[in-house]
Backbone bond lengths (Angstrom), bond angles and torsions (degrees), N, CA, C in turn:
res aa  C-N    CA-C-N  psi(-1)  N-CA   C-N-CA  omega(-1)  CA-C   N-CA-C  phi
1 M - - - 1.435 - - 1.524 113.17 -
2 H 1.294 117.62 -30.23 1.461 120.02 -174.30 1.532 113.77 -59.73
3 P 1.323 119.57 -41.73 1.470 116.88 176.31 1.525 112.48 -66.94
4 V 1.328 117.85 -32.20 1.461 121.37 176.88 1.530 109.12 -66.18
5 I 1.320 116.70 -44.12 1.465 121.29 177.66 1.526 110.13 -59.03
6 D 1.333 117.00 -49.84 1.467 120.15 179.76 1.524 111.17 -57.85
7 A 1.327 116.54 -45.27 1.465 120.46 -177.87 1.525 110.88 -63.18
8 C 1.316 117.26 -45.80 1.464 120.14 -178.22 1.526 111.32 -65.06
9 L 1.312 117.34 -45.30 1.467 119.69 179.54 1.524 111.16 -65.09
10 D 1.330 117.13 -39.94 1.470 120.46 178.10 1.523 111.54 -63.48
11 L 1.332 116.98 -42.33 1.468 120.75 177.76 1.524 111.28 -61.57
12 L 1.310 115.80 -46.72 1.459 120.29 -178.37 1.532 111.08 -62.61
13 R 1.331 116.81 -42.99 1.467 120.46 179.55 1.529 111.80 -67.25
14 A 1.320 116.58 -39.45 1.465 120.58 -175.93 1.520 112.61 -72.25
15 H 1.325 117.02 -35.21 1.465 119.34 -171.63 1.525 114.04 -112.74
16 R 1.301 117.46 -12.80 1.466 123.22 174.41 1.532 114.11 47.36
17 F 1.321 116.99 43.04 1.457 120.65 177.46 1.525 109.73 -82.59
18 D 1.298 115.39 161.26 1.454 121.94 178.09 1.531 108.11 -81.38
19 P 1.329 118.06 122.59 1.467 119.60 179.48 1.526 113.30 -55.61
20 A 1.316 117.46 -26.21 1.474 120.41 178.73 1.529 111.57 -66.54
21 D 1.335 117.59 -18.45 1.462 121.60 -179.81 1.527 113.33 -87.86
22 I 1.320 117.74 -1.99 1.465 120.73 -177.72 1.523 110.59 -74.59
23 E 1.319 115.53 122.50 1.465 120.82 175.16 1.524 111.66 -93.52
24 R 1.341 115.52 -32.16 1.468 119.40 -174.37 1.519 109.49 -160.40
25 I 1.326 115.59 146.03 1.458 122.65 173.08 1.521 106.47 -125.31
26 D 1.323 116.61 117.41 1.469 121.42 177.23 1.516 108.75 -102.68
27 V 1.319 115.93 127.08 1.457 122.54 -178.24 1.520 108.68 -120.18
28 Q 1.309 116.15 128.54 1.469 122.17 173.64 1.527 107.05 -117.78
29 I 1.327 115.43 126.98 1.461 121.19 179.44 1.521 108.81 -139.34
30 S 1.317 115.87 177.60 1.463 119.73 -179.96 1.532 110.07 -64.87
31 P 1.324 117.05 154.35 1.469 119.38 177.96 1.531 113.07 -56.82
32 A 1.331 117.23 -39.60 1.469 119.65 179.56 1.521 111.03 -64.86
33 A 1.321 117.03 -43.54 1.466 120.24 179.45 1.527 110.65 -63.31
34 L 1.320 116.95 -39.39 1.464 119.79 178.95 1.525 110.49 -63.70
35 T 1.317 116.86 -42.84 1.464 120.82 178.97 1.531 110.78 -58.97
36 L 1.320 117.58 -39.76 1.461 121.74 -176.63 1.527 114.07 -80.92
37 C 1.321 118.04 -29.30 1.470 120.51 -166.44 1.517 115.73 -122.18
38 D 1.315 118.79 6.25 1.459 121.41 -178.01 1.525 109.55 -82.59
39 R 1.338 115.75 93.06 1.464 121.77 179.96 1.530 108.12 -135.40
40 K 1.306 115.89 81.13 1.466 120.47 -176.45 1.525 112.06 -66.00
41 E 1.306 117.29 -34.91 1.467 122.10 -179.03 1.531 110.22 -122.96
42 P 1.334 117.33 69.50 1.473 118.02 179.21 1.532 110.51 -61.87
43 A 1.320 116.08 142.10 1.462 120.90 -176.01 1.524 112.91 -78.05
44 N 1.323 117.11 -22.67 1.462 120.72 -177.55 1.524 109.13 -157.98
45 N 1.322 116.49 176.20 1.468 118.31 -176.81 1.526 112.29 -67.17
46 R 1.314 118.17 -25.06 1.466 119.75 176.66 1.522 110.11 -64.44
47 E 1.324 117.49 -44.68 1.463 120.94 176.29 1.527 110.80 -68.04
48 A 1.324 116.59 -34.44 1.469 120.23 179.87 1.526 111.32 -62.29
49 K 1.329 116.96 -30.83 1.468 120.28 -179.21 1.526 111.78 -63.30
50 T 1.332 116.74 -19.76 1.465 120.37 177.32 1.522 111.46 -118.37
51 S 1.324 115.72 28.41 1.464 121.64 179.36 1.522 109.96 -109.40
52 L 1.336 116.93 117.01 1.462 118.99 178.29 1.523 110.01 -64.05
53 Q 1.326 117.86 -31.38 1.461 121.05 178.69 1.530 110.55 -65.44
54 H 1.320 116.45 -41.30 1.463 119.52 178.31 1.524 110.41 -61.90
55 W 1.323 116.70 -49.12 1.467 119.39 -175.42 1.524 111.50 -68.17
56 A 1.318 118.12 -35.74 1.465 119.22 176.01 1.532 109.54 -63.41
57 A 1.321 116.59 -45.60 1.461 120.74 -178.64 1.520 111.88 -65.63
58 V 1.308 116.65 -46.41 1.463 119.33 -175.95 1.529 111.08 -68.56
59 C 1.322 117.36 -35.98 1.472 119.69 176.83 1.522 110.71 -62.81
60 M 1.314 116.17 -44.65 1.463 120.03 179.76 1.527 111.35 -68.45
61 R 1.307 117.21 -37.94 1.467 120.94 -176.52 1.524 112.22 -76.56
62 R 1.343 116.69 -44.72 1.461 120.19 -173.88 1.523 114.26 -105.12
63 G 1.328 116.69 -13.09 1.458 119.15 -178.53 1.510 113.27 67.84
64 A 1.328 116.61 26.08 1.459 121.41 -177.60 1.527 109.39 -151.93
65 A 1.333 114.86 159.87 1.464 120.56 177.46 1.523 109.28 -145.04
66 G 1.308 115.66 52.60 1.459 120.91 -179.61 1.516 111.64 -97.07
67 L 1.325 114.65 -168.51 1.459 120.00 179.86 1.526 111.93 -61.06
68 A 1.323 117.37 -37.02 1.470 120.99 -179.17 1.521 111.93 -61.09
69 E 1.327 117.47 -30.74 1.462 120.56 -178.25 1.529 112.77 -76.18
70 G 1.330 116.87 -6.16 1.460 121.01 174.75 1.522 112.88 -103.35
71 E 1.315 116.17 3.86 1.469 120.91 -176.97 1.536 111.53 -85.23
72 P 1.337 116.36 160.89 1.467 120.40 -177.65 1.532 114.06 -56.04
73 E 1.325 117.49 -36.78 1.470 119.91 -178.63 1.521 110.81 -61.82
74 C 1.317 116.61 -39.21 1.461 120.35 179.70 1.524 110.09 -72.39
75 F 1.309 116.89 -43.40 1.467 121.05 178.25 1.526 110.63 -56.21
76 A 1.334 116.94 -40.51 1.460 121.52 -175.93 1.524 113.38 -85.99
77 D 1.305 118.87 -5.14 1.467 122.08 -179.27 1.536 108.66 -60.81
78 P 1.332 118.02 120.15 1.470 120.41 -177.73 1.530 113.73 -57.57
79 A 1.324 117.69 -34.06 1.470 120.26 179.52 1.522 110.80 -68.26
80 V 1.331 116.86 -38.63 1.469 120.67 177.27 1.518 109.86 -68.13
81 T 1.330 116.83 -44.07 1.469 120.98 179.25 1.525 111.10 -59.21
82 A 1.320 116.84 -45.77 1.473 120.56 -179.54 1.520 111.10 -62.23
83 L 1.319 117.08 -42.31 1.464 120.21 -179.88 1.529 110.72 -70.44
84 R 1.320 117.10 -37.45 1.474 121.24 178.51 1.528 110.19 -56.70
85 R 1.313 117.23 -36.49 1.465 121.19 -178.84 1.530 112.27 -71.34
86 R 1.327 117.21 -12.28 1.466 121.18 178.90 1.523 112.46 -99.93
87 V 1.318 116.20 10.09 1.463 120.70 177.67 1.520 108.88 -94.95
88 E 1.331 115.84 122.75 1.467 122.26 177.10 1.519 107.84 -110.56
89 A 1.318 116.38 131.14 1.463 120.78 -176.32 1.518 110.80 -119.43
90 G 1.325 114.76 144.77 1.454 120.74 177.25 1.518 110.77 -147.24
91 A 1.303 115.37 162.31 1.463 121.74 -179.77 1.519 110.09 -99.32
92 D 1.325 114.39 139.75 1.458 121.25 173.98 1.522 107.09 -132.89
93 P 1.348 117.86 109.38 1.463 120.64 -177.00 1.528 113.48 -61.34
94 A 1.327 117.49 -16.41 1.462 120.49 179.10 1.527 112.00 -78.98
95 I 1.330 117.06 -12.00 1.463 121.15 179.93 1.523 108.60 -94.03
96 G 1.323 116.01 130.21 1.461 121.23 179.06 1.516 112.07 -71.61
97 D 1.322 116.02 168.37 1.460 121.02 -177.20 1.525 113.13 -64.13
98 D 1.328 118.24 -20.54 1.465 119.68 178.83 1.534 111.53 -110.12
99 G 1.335 115.30 27.46 1.464 120.63 179.20 1.513 111.93 -127.21
100 A 1.330 115.69 167.50 1.466 121.76 177.36 1.523 109.02 -162.54
101 R 1.309 114.29 155.28 1.467 120.90 171.31 1.528 106.29 -125.55
102 V 1.328 116.40 127.03 1.462 121.34 -178.54 1.518 108.73 -125.81
103 T 1.329 114.95 131.90 1.459 121.98 175.99 1.524 107.60 -123.22
104 V 1.324 115.53 128.40 1.460 121.49 177.94 1.520 107.84 -108.93
105 T 1.322 116.19 127.94 1.459 121.83 175.10 1.529 107.72 -106.70
106 L 1.342 114.64 126.02 1.461 121.16 -178.35 1.521 110.52 -104.22
107 R 1.312 115.20 165.44 1.468 119.69 173.09 1.514 108.87 -53.05
108 G 1.317 116.50 143.41 1.456 120.59 -178.73 1.516 112.61 86.95
109 G 1.349 116.88 -0.83 1.452 120.16 176.58 1.517 116.39 87.72
110 W 1.327 118.23 -1.82 1.466 119.92 178.46 1.519 109.88 -64.33
111 T 1.331 117.01 140.82 1.460 120.99 176.36 1.518 109.67 -129.61
112 H 1.312 114.03 148.62 1.461 122.56 173.95 1.527 106.00 -133.63
113 A 1.322 116.02 135.10 1.465 119.62 -178.26 1.524 110.05 -134.67
114 I 1.312 114.50 153.95 1.458 120.42 176.69 1.526 108.18 -150.62
115 T 1.312 115.12 146.87 1.460 121.04 172.97 1.517 108.09 -117.81
116 V 1.311 115.50 128.99 1.466 122.30 174.23 1.518 105.87 -107.30
117 E 1.323 115.74 112.77 1.477 119.39 -179.23 1.523 111.62 -74.09
118 H 1.327 116.00 -38.19 1.469 121.93 -179.95 1.518 107.80 -142.46
119 C 1.317 116.97 126.65 1.456 119.77 -178.46 1.523 110.90 -71.13
120 R 1.322 113.77 155.55 1.457 120.34 177.50 1.523 108.68 -63.16
121 G 1.304 116.04 133.09 1.458 121.46 -177.71 1.522 113.06 98.02
122 S 1.329 117.52 -4.99 1.469 120.46 177.83 1.532 108.97 -81.54
123 V 1.301 115.72 169.98 1.468 120.56 178.43 1.522 110.61 -59.48
124 A 1.329 116.48 -39.53 1.469 120.79 -178.21 1.532 112.57 -76.22
125 R 1.334 117.41 -18.00 1.465 121.18 -177.63 1.533 109.53 -142.61
126 P 1.330 116.26 69.83 1.467 119.45 -176.26 1.530 112.05 -63.06
127 M 1.306 114.25 153.91 1.467 119.86 177.41 1.528 109.24 -70.97
128 S 1.303 115.73 143.96 1.465 120.99 175.76 1.530 108.54 -78.47
129 D 1.316 116.30 167.38 1.459 119.96 175.51 1.531 110.04 -59.03
130 G 1.320 117.19 -38.58 1.463 120.60 177.98 1.516 112.11 -64.20
131 D 1.355 116.94 -40.06 1.469 120.84 176.58 1.529 110.13 -61.89
132 L 1.341 115.94 -43.61 1.465 120.20 179.66 1.523 111.04 -63.95
133 D 1.340 116.45 -42.90 1.469 120.49 177.93 1.526 110.46 -58.59
134 E 1.325 116.29 -48.27 1.473 121.22 -178.25 1.526 111.17 -60.61
135 K 1.323 116.45 -44.72 1.463 120.07 -179.57 1.525 110.79 -65.67
136 F 1.331 116.71 -45.12 1.465 120.74 179.79 1.525 110.75 -60.00
137 L 1.328 117.08 -49.23 1.460 120.61 -177.21 1.527 111.75 -64.06
138 G 1.318 116.76 -38.00 1.462 120.23 177.98 1.521 112.27 -62.62
139 Q 1.326 116.00 -38.52 1.460 119.10 -178.46 1.526 111.74 -83.42
140 A 1.337 117.32 -42.79 1.466 120.54 -178.30 1.520 111.76 -66.07
141 S 1.320 116.91 -31.97 1.466 120.51 -179.39 1.529 112.48 -66.18
142 L 1.322 117.55 -13.95 1.459 120.58 175.06 1.525 111.19 -76.34
143 A 1.338 117.00 -20.40 1.457 121.33 -175.84 1.526 113.67 -113.77
144 M 1.331 117.06 -11.39 1.466 120.32 -178.56 1.511 109.38 -152.03
145 S 1.310 115.63 170.65 1.463 118.82 -179.43 1.528 109.38 -66.17
146 P 1.327 117.07 153.84 1.473 119.15 178.07 1.530 112.43 -57.51
147 G 1.328 117.09 -37.50 1.469 119.87 178.51 1.517 111.95 -64.38
148 A 1.338 116.86 -43.84 1.467 120.84 178.23 1.524 110.41 -64.64
149 A 1.334 116.88 -37.73 1.467 120.19 178.27 1.530 110.67 -64.15
150 R 1.334 117.14 -41.58 1.479 120.02 178.80 1.536 111.18 -65.23
151 E 1.336 116.75 -39.35 1.475 120.20 178.08 1.527 110.68 -64.82
152 L 1.328 116.56 -43.60 1.465 120.65 178.40 1.521 110.47 -62.38
153 L 1.316 116.73 -43.60 1.461 120.72 178.79 1.534 110.87 -59.80
154 A 1.311 116.63 -46.68 1.471 120.58 -179.72 1.529 110.57 -59.18
155 D 1.342 116.40 -43.19 1.464 119.00 179.08 1.524 112.07 -69.86
156 C 1.334 117.59 -32.94 1.473 119.55 176.96 1.530 110.63 -62.13
157 W 1.322 116.91 -40.24 1.465 120.00 179.01 1.533 111.21 -67.78
158 R 1.344 117.04 -17.99 1.471 120.36 -179.04 1.529 112.42 -108.45
159 L 1.305 119.33 11.65 1.466 122.25 -174.23 1.522 113.45 -50.27
160 E 1.301 117.14 -43.96 1.477 119.03 -174.42 1.521 113.15 -69.50
161 V 1.325 117.87 -15.66 1.473 119.32 179.51 1.526 112.85 -110.38
162 L 1.324 118.40 -0.24 1.458 120.57 177.79 1.524 109.02 -68.85
163 P 1.326 117.29 135.96 1.472 119.49 -176.48 1.532 113.63 -72.06
164 D 1.348 117.95 -24.59 1.460 119.86 -174.89 1.523 109.82 -145.53
165 I 1.323 116.80 107.42 1.463 120.69 -179.41 1.524 110.98 -65.37
166 G 1.336 116.10 -28.96 1.465 119.83 177.39 1.520 111.14 -62.54
167 D 1.317 117.66 -39.48 1.460 121.45 177.15 1.529 110.19 -63.18
168 F 1.315 116.52 -41.77 1.477 121.78 177.34 1.530 109.95 -57.41
169 I 1.314 116.57 -47.68 1.466 121.40 -177.78 1.527 110.58 -66.48
170 R 1.336 117.78 -45.08 1.464 120.14 179.92 1.530 111.30 -63.34
171 R 1.316 117.10 -37.38 1.459 120.96 -177.07 1.536 111.97 -71.96
172 H 1.315 115.96 -42.16 1.471 119.08 -174.57 1.532 114.03 -94.87
173 F 1.317 117.03 -21.25 1.466 120.48 -177.49 1.527 110.17 -134.78
174 P 1.338 116.95 63.64 1.462 119.21 -177.95 1.529 111.17 -63.61
175 A 1.326 114.82 145.79 1.475 119.70 178.35 1.512 108.61 -62.42
176 G 1.319 116.26 133.29 1.456 121.22 -174.88 1.457 112.43 -99.13
């Protein structure tokens, strides 16, 4: 799913089209990825979390692919469901397991396409420190205040030079 997510978000950012204008999303991925992730009609949000159709639709609709987009409210969103049904998936043996090709067809026949050879976070395309910071803060902020998340992140980047790991643990994870 990760290369599909990258491709959809990149397309949306590059072309800034209105998701309501999407008539069809064509996704080409490796045969193995298709076998694992081809779930056009997931029965619940748990199945949606491993549905390439869900992630393509939700990325195009919401412009995001965070934890919230895997929650039941997002799965049940009628706009996401309608768009998910317009995602067509196929296998292309020439595409690696961490790649995808996505083509969006808009009303009026306009198309936009992108190929992601290696998804962000793969060995061939590691995440930058900024990418890691953004992902950490997005997830940690669900469990703590944004300020506490930023403090924890700063200390995580300094772990190897902190004089006392016990102090780090007591400060960020006090016994409840």
